[in-house]
N, C-alpha and C positions, 0 to 999 in steps of 0.2 A: 584537456578534457576534465569536466567536472565529474567527480565520482560521487554518486548518491548511494547511500546505504540504508538498509532497513533499520528502523529504530525499535523494532520488536514491540510495536504497540499492539498488544493482544486484546484490546478492549472489545473486539467483536465477539469474544468468547467469554463464558462465565464458568467458574470452577465450582466444584461441589464439596460439601463438608464430609469429612471422614465418618464412617459408620460409628455410631455411639456417641458423637459429640454434638448432636443437635441441641439447641437451646430453645426454651420457650420464648416466643417473640412477643415483646410488649407492644401495645398499640398506643397511638397518640403520644409517642415520646419524641423528643427533639434534643439533639446535642449540637452545640456550636462551638467551634474553636477558631483560631486565626486562619486556619487553612482548610477547614472542613465543616460542612453542615450536613447532618444526617437526621432522618426522621424514620421512626419505626424499625430501626436496625438494632438487633440485639447486641449485647456485650459479646465480643468475640474472644474465644479462649486462646491463650498463647500456643497450645499444642496444635491448633488449627493452622496458624501461620507456619509453624515448623513443618507440618505435614505437606503443605502446599509447596514450601520452599525446596523440598527434595526434587521436585520436577522443574524448578526454575534454576537449579544449580548450574553455574557456568555461564549461562546466558548467550554464549556464542560471540563470535567476532566476524566483522565484515571488512572486505578490502576497501581502503580509502585512497591509496595512491602510492606510487613508487618514488623513492628518493634516489639521490646519487649513490653510486656504488651498489646498486640493486638492493638497498635497504627498503623497507616497506612501512607505510602507515596503515593502521587498521583502526576500526571503530569498535568499541565494546563498552559494556557497563562498567562505570567506575563510581563507587559509592551510590549516589542517588540518580545519576543520569548517564547518557551515552557520551563518551569522550574519546579522544584520539590517543593512540599508543604507537610507539615505534618498535619495529622488529629489525634487529641487525642481520638476521639470517633465518632460514626456515627452522622452526622449533625453538627459537631463542625466547627468553623470557620477555614479555611485553614491558616496555618502559613508557609510563604515562607521560604524555606531552601537555595536554590541556586538563584543566580542573575547574569547570564552571558548575554552578547549580543548574543551569539550563543546558539542554542537550545540544550537541553540535549537529548541524543539519546537512552540511555538504563540505567537501574538501576539493581543492583544485591545486595540483602540483605542476610547476613548469615541466615541459615535456622532457627535458634532459636532467631532471632532478633539481638542482639548485640549492640555495641556502635557506629556503623557507617555503611556506605554503599558505594558500588562502583557505579560510573556512567561513561558514555562515552560522549565525546564532541569533535567536530572538530572545524575548523575555516573557516568561510566564505563559507560553503557548500562544502568544499574540500573532505569530507568523509575520511580524514586521521584521524580517531578517535583515541583519546588517553584515557587511563584509569586514573581516579581520585578516591581518597578515601576521603569521607566526614566524619570527626570526629564529632559526635553529642555532645560530651562533650565540645569541644572547639568551635564548629560551624565554623570550618576551613576545607578547602579542600586542598589537595596536589596532584600533578600529580605523578603517580607511573610508568607509562610507559616512555620510553626514548625520546619520541617526534619524533622518526623516524618511517616512514611507518605507518601502521595501527595496532592498538591493540583493540580487541573487543571480545564479546562473553564470558565474564567472568562467571564462575560457581564456587560457594563456595564449599569447602570440608565440610563433615559432622561436622568436629571439629571446623569449623568457624574461623580457624587460617590461612588458605591459600586458594588460588583459582587457577583454571586452565583457560587459555585463549588462543586465537589465535593471533598471531602477524605476520606481513609481514616483519619485520626487520630481517636481514640486507638488503636484495636485493629489498624490496618493492613490490615484485611480489608474490612469493610463501608463503603460510601459514605454520607456524610451531606452535606447542603447547608448552607452558611453564607453569610452576607453580610458583606462586609468593606469598609472605606473605604481610601482610598489611604494613610492613615497607619498601617494595620495593625490597627486595631480591628475585631473580628469578633464575630458572634453566630450561634447555630444557627437554622435555619429548618425543616429536615427532619432527624429523628434518623438515626443510623447504623442500617444494617440493610437497605439496598437498593442496587441498581445505578442510582443517580440521575445524570441528566445534564441540566443547566440548558439551556433552549432560548431563552427570551425573557422580557422584562418587558412588562407591559401599558403603554399610553401614559401612564397616571397613576401608574405604578410601585407599584401596590397588589397586583398579582398576578404570579406567575411561571408560565410554562409549563415543566414538568419531564417528562422522559421516564424511565420506569423500564425498565431493560433486564433482561429475564428470560433471554433467549438471543440469539444473533445473528440469529435469525429470528422472535423474538417480543418485543414490548415494549408498554408502556402509557403513554399521555399523561395528565398530571394538571394541574389548575389548583390553585395553591397560594397562599394568602393570605400576604403578606410579613410582616404584623404578628403573626399567630398561628400560622402553619404549618399551619393547617387546609387539607385538600386534598379535591378532588372529581374523579372521573374525567371526562375529556373525552369518551371513548367507552366502550363496553362493556369493563370491565376483565377479563372472562373470555374475550374473543374471542381465538382463536389467530392473532393478526394482528401483522404487523410495522408499527410506526409509526416513521417517520423524522423529519426536521426538521419543526418546527412554529414558527409565529410569529403574533403578534397582527396583525389587520388595522389599518390606520392609524387607523380610528375607534374601535378597541377593542371593537367589537360582534361581531367575528367572529375566527376563527382559520383560518389556512392551514396545511395539513399534508400530508405524504406518507404513504401507507399502501397495503398490498395487501389492502384490505377486500373488493374486488370482483374476484375472478379472479386471474390469474397474476402480474400486474405491479404495481409500485408506482406509484400514480397521485397526482396533485395535486388536493386538494380545498379548498373553502372551506366552513366551518361557521358558520352564524349561531347565536350563543350564546343568544339569547332564544328563538328558535323551534325550534332543533335542525335546521333545514333545511340539507341538505348539497348542495353543487354540485360536480360533477366538472369540472375545468378542463382536463384533458389528454385529453379525448375524442379518439378516432381515433389516439392514439399507443400502439401495442401494444408498448411497451418501458418499461423502468423510468424514472421521473423520479428523478434523483439529488439535486438540490438546487434551492433557489430563494432569492430575496432580494427585498426591497421597498425602493423608494426612500424616503428620509427625508421627502420632501414628500408621500408617499402617492399619487403619480400613476402609478407603474409597478411591474409585477411581472415579474421575469426568472426563468426556470427552464431547466434543462438536462436533456435526455433522453439516455439511453445506448442507442444503436441499433446492435446487434451490435458493441459495443466502441467505436464512434465517437460523439462528442458532437454534439448539435445544440442550439443556443441559441435560446430563444423569449422574446419580449418582448410583454407585454400591458399595456393600460391598466387603471387601477383607478379606480372600482369596476366599470366595465362589462366588463372582461376582453376587450376588443377586440384582435385580433391585429395586430401591427405587423410589416411585412415588413422583414427585415434582409439586408444583403449577406452573402455566404458567408464563413466563416472557413476557414482551412486544415484539411484533414481530419486529425483527431487527437482528443485528449482535452482538453476544456475544464474547468478547475476554476473554479467561479464565485466571484468575489470579492464586494465590496460596491459599492453606489452611493456616489459621493463625497458629502461633507457638503452640498455645494451642490445635489446631485441632477442635475448636468449630465452625469455620466459614470458608467459601470459598468466596474469593473475585472475582468479575466479573466486566467487563466494558460492558455496554449495550448502543448501539447507534441505534436509529430507524430513519426512514425517517422524523419523526416529531420532534425529540429531539436530541440535541447534546449528546456526550458521557457522561454517568452518571455511577458512581461507586456504585455497590450494593454488599451486602454480603448475602450469604445463611447461615442462622442459622441452623446448621446440626440437632441438637436435636429436634427443633421445626418445621423443614421443612418449614421455612418462609424466604422470601426475605425482606431485609431492605435496603433503599438507604443510602449511606454514604455521597454523595454529592448532592446538591440541583440542580435539573434541571433548566436550564436557562429559564427565563420567555419567553413565546412565543410571537412573535410580532403579531399585528393585521393588517389585518383581519386574520381569522383562516387559518392556513397553510395547504399545500396540503396533508400532511400526507403520508400514505402508497401508493406506486405506484401499478398499476396493473401489474401482471406478464403475459406477452404475449409471443407468439412464432410465428414468421413469416416464410413462406416458402422461401427457397433459390433456387439456380439454379440447384442443383444436387440431387441425390437420395441416400438413405441409402442402406445397404446390403439387406434390406427387400423390396427394390424397392419403398419405399415411399419417397415423397419429404422431404429433410432434413429441419428441422425446427430450427431456431436460436432463443434462448431465449433473452428476453429484458425486461427492466423495463420501464413502460409508466406512466409518470406524466401528468395527465390531468388537464387543467385549468377549471374554471367554464365556463359554456356555455355562449357564447357571446350573448348579447342582440340583435345584428343586424343579427344574424343567420349565419354570415360568418365563414369560417374555421380558425382555429388557425394557426399562423406561428409555425414552428417546429425547434428545435435545436437537432441535433444528437450528443451525447457525446460518444467518443471512448476511452476506457481505455488503459493504457500502458501495459508493460509486455514483450511479450504478454501473458506469462504464469501466469496471475493473473485473477481476476474475479471482475466485477463491482458488488457491493453489495448495499442493500437498507439502507445505513447509512445516517446520517444527512448531508445535503449540504445547507448552507445558500444561495448559488448561485442558486441552482435549485428552492428552495422555492421562491426566489425573482423573478426569471423568470416566474414561474407559476402563482404566486399570483398577482404580481404587473403589469405584462405586458401581461398576458394571452398567453404566449408562451408555447406550449407543448414540453416536453423534453422526448426524447427516448434514453435509455442507453442500447445498445445491448451488449451481450457477443458473439461476432463473433467467428467463428471457431479459435481454438488455445487458447481459454480461459480455465482456470482451473475451476473445480467444476462440470464438466459434463462427467467425465470419461476420461481415458488416450487416447482412440481412438479419441475423439473430440479434445483433447489437441494437437494431432499430425497432425490434418487435414491441417494445414498451413505450415508444415515443408518443407524445401528445395525448390523445384521448384513449390510448391503449395502456395507460399506466396501470390500471387495476388488473390487467392480464397477468402481470408478474405476481400479484397476490393470488390469482387463480392457480398459478403454478404451485404455490405453497399448499393450496387446497388439494391439488392433484398429488402432492407428496404425502399429505395425510391419508389420501385414499390408498397410496402404495404401501404406507406403513401398516394400514389395517389388513393388508393381504399377506404380510410377512409373519409366519408363525413364531419366529424368534423375537418379535417385537410386541410390546404392550401398547396398543392403540389408546388405552385409557389413561396412560401416563406419558403425555407428550408436552414438552415445553418448546418455546420459540424465543430466540434472542437475536439481536442485530445491532449494528453500530452505524451511525450517520444515516445514509439512505437505507441501510439494512435495519436501522431502528424504525424508520417509517414502515417498512415491510412487516416487521414484528408487531408493531402497534396495529396496523391494518389487519393482519392475520388474527390478532386478538379480538378485533371488532367483528370480523366476518365469520370466524370459526371458534368463537368463545366456548361453544358447547363441546368442542373436540380437543381443547387444550386445557392443561392443568394450570399453567402460569406462563408469564412472558416477561422479557426485560428489553429495555431500550437504552442504549448508551450513546450520548451525543446525537440523538435521533431527531428527525423531523416529525413534528406532530401536526403542523398546519402549513401547507405549501405557500399560501399567500403571505402569511406573516414571515415565514422563512425567507421568501424571495425579497420581501420589502426590507428585511433587516440583516441579511447576509452582507458580508463586506462588499462595498460598492464595486471594487475591481473584479469581483467574481459574478456579479449579478447577471450580466448579459450571457456569460457562458452557461449559467444555470437555467436562464430563460430558454436558451436553445434546446435544452434537454426536457424541461418540465412544461414549458409554455410561458407566455408573457402575461403576468397577472394584471397588467394595465388594460388588457382587452377584457371587456365586460363578460363575454361568453366564456373565455378561458378562466377568468377569475371565478365565475360561478362553478365551473367544472372542478377546478382545483379545490375550492371550498367544499364541494360535495364529497370528494374522495378523501379529504383530510381526516385522519383518525380523531382529532379533537372534536370534530363535528359528528363523530359516531361514538363518542366516549360512553354514552349510556349503554352501548352494547357490550362494553368490556366489563365482564362480571367475574373475572378470575384474577388472582393476585398478580401484581405488577411491580417490577423494580425499575426505577428510572435513575440514571446517573449522568452527570454532565460536568463540564469545566466552565467556570464563570467567565473565562477570557476567550471563549470559543469565537473566532472570527467567521467561521463558516456557518454553523448552526447555532444561533443565539441561545443562551442558557434559558431564556424565558420559554422556549419550546418545551423544555422538561418540566418547568414549574407548572405550566398551565395544564398539561396532560395529567400530571400527578394529582393536582387539585381536582380536576374534573372526574377522574376515575375514583378517587377517594370519596367524592360526593355520592357515588353509587353504593356506599357502604362496603367497598371492596378494600382488602388489605393492600396498601401501597407503601413500598419502601422508596425513599428519596435520598439521593446523595449528590452533593455539590462540592467540588474542590475549588477553592478560591484562587489557587496558583496554577491552574491548568487551562488548556485550550481544547482543541478538537482531538481529544484522546489524553491518556494519562501517562506521562513520561517520567515522573519522579518516583523513585522506588518506594518510599513510604506510602505514597498515594496508591501506587499500583498494588502493593501488598494488601492495603486495607480494602480496596475494591475487590480484589480476588477473594479475600476472606468473606466479605459481605455477600458476594455472589455465591460463594460456597454455601453459606447458611441458607440463602434463599432457595437454591436448587435442592439442597438436602431436605428442606422442609416440604417443598411442593412437588418434587418429582419422585422421591422415594417415600413410599407409604409406610405406615407403622409396621407392616409385615416384614420390612427390610431391616428393622432395628436388630441389634444384637452384637 
């Protein structure tokens, strides 16, 4: 199983400057170095970096894989980027294994441990990931893939001698599936021409489960013979259905899989391969099932549900699927790891609004959770902790004729001594087919605790986690309905006596950057300032210039710009074509190597808005892609964002 871990890219949020440290912002200034270009950004004081760093301390660690003898690999920050560490036991000091300038993207360990592991790595944020094998006996790594295109999603066979993976080589566009041994010899299994993602090997290593991704809301599962590449559909290949993770049952006679076949939510099923009989395992859970894993001895099934953004862990016996009662975990988001090779423990990564990611294990026999990594020390004063879950009314009505309600997380500062309302920052997630979750954000904690800024994180229509009808509410010509949700949130803010509707900012990253820019155009008179990080400013140029292998997936969401009517619509709603309406200060940041949203999207909107005589801060990192992963860059971006929000959200009356 490939273990993916959060890289803690918090670029969707922006931090704010400590009281008393605002600087006068020069205009028409430009600074350029080998790794950074910035315009109109003030000189940033050293104490600003130190103040923000208190909330970044520790950074957290995430599960990456089990080794033999129940040792563990974890991912965490090392110097400038996310690297891999080894833990000999729970609570042991982490031993760093890798040490690259670029972050590690994924880890795959043979099912029974073994003498090494696979990992993925790109260069400079290009997302052209290559596969490497790290030999634990020699402490040396070597690249296995050919360095061309992208190679990713490696899954080890049961024998631990080979693995299947997806590669875009030779044309760099279409995915194909190959099988490779640890010495680098490979052969094709599925030809190039699809969006393939390997899921699992059968117990006898004769079959592969492979998912074909047609869009981010539709996919197809296939059974593929390893020797011949012959494939057969696991389910109806024409069904407009999302299929998620799938895996063979321990006896090989069935398959477990996640799908939204029956209704709004993604559920967990077991399919008998001989009879075709299907059994629903997540009955009475009216939320998405995110992930599952099976123990190597075939005795247990663990899965995680996403309930209004919070995770719930479930454990069942196999084959009877009897529920096992578990103690409660901290309220937050659980990323499911694997069972240990011995089957005695299940690894988890838990992140809450109050604590960075921490690795835990569930001791199966004792039904007890134990931390493997030490939570980072909390800064003082006491941090904001769990946000309130709210839902505000939007402009339209549901099929039941009720006002549609948009879910959001609300981080409340302590009540002000002067009785005034809090300034507000609205944070808009990317995707759009993802979901804002209550995980740790040093940025949000800083804003709330140090500056008394309220933070609202809505899951506007089009977000995942609330059913497939909600997910599709922004598709096609309904794109600006998500922007209208932001307007409805501004209406809600105006009705809250503890909030100051005259001091509201908006920020977002990627698609959230589009939403922030669009909100600046539509609601400029109701906002103080806005920021866009790696954001889309024009849908047509974005679709024409995003990486070729992503283009059709993005067209499925936004529309095909090659169609004249669609092109005209996308042009009309693009913030760049409404830039004359943006009359409030703007901060735009991007990575020069971004393969998803080209950096020109930032340059063009910055120039256009500056042409209105508006204050525009511009930041470009030359060694980053779709997000900022290197610590020096991350620190500078946070500090620059701090100065921006301190200047534009906190008025002179807040100085002191």
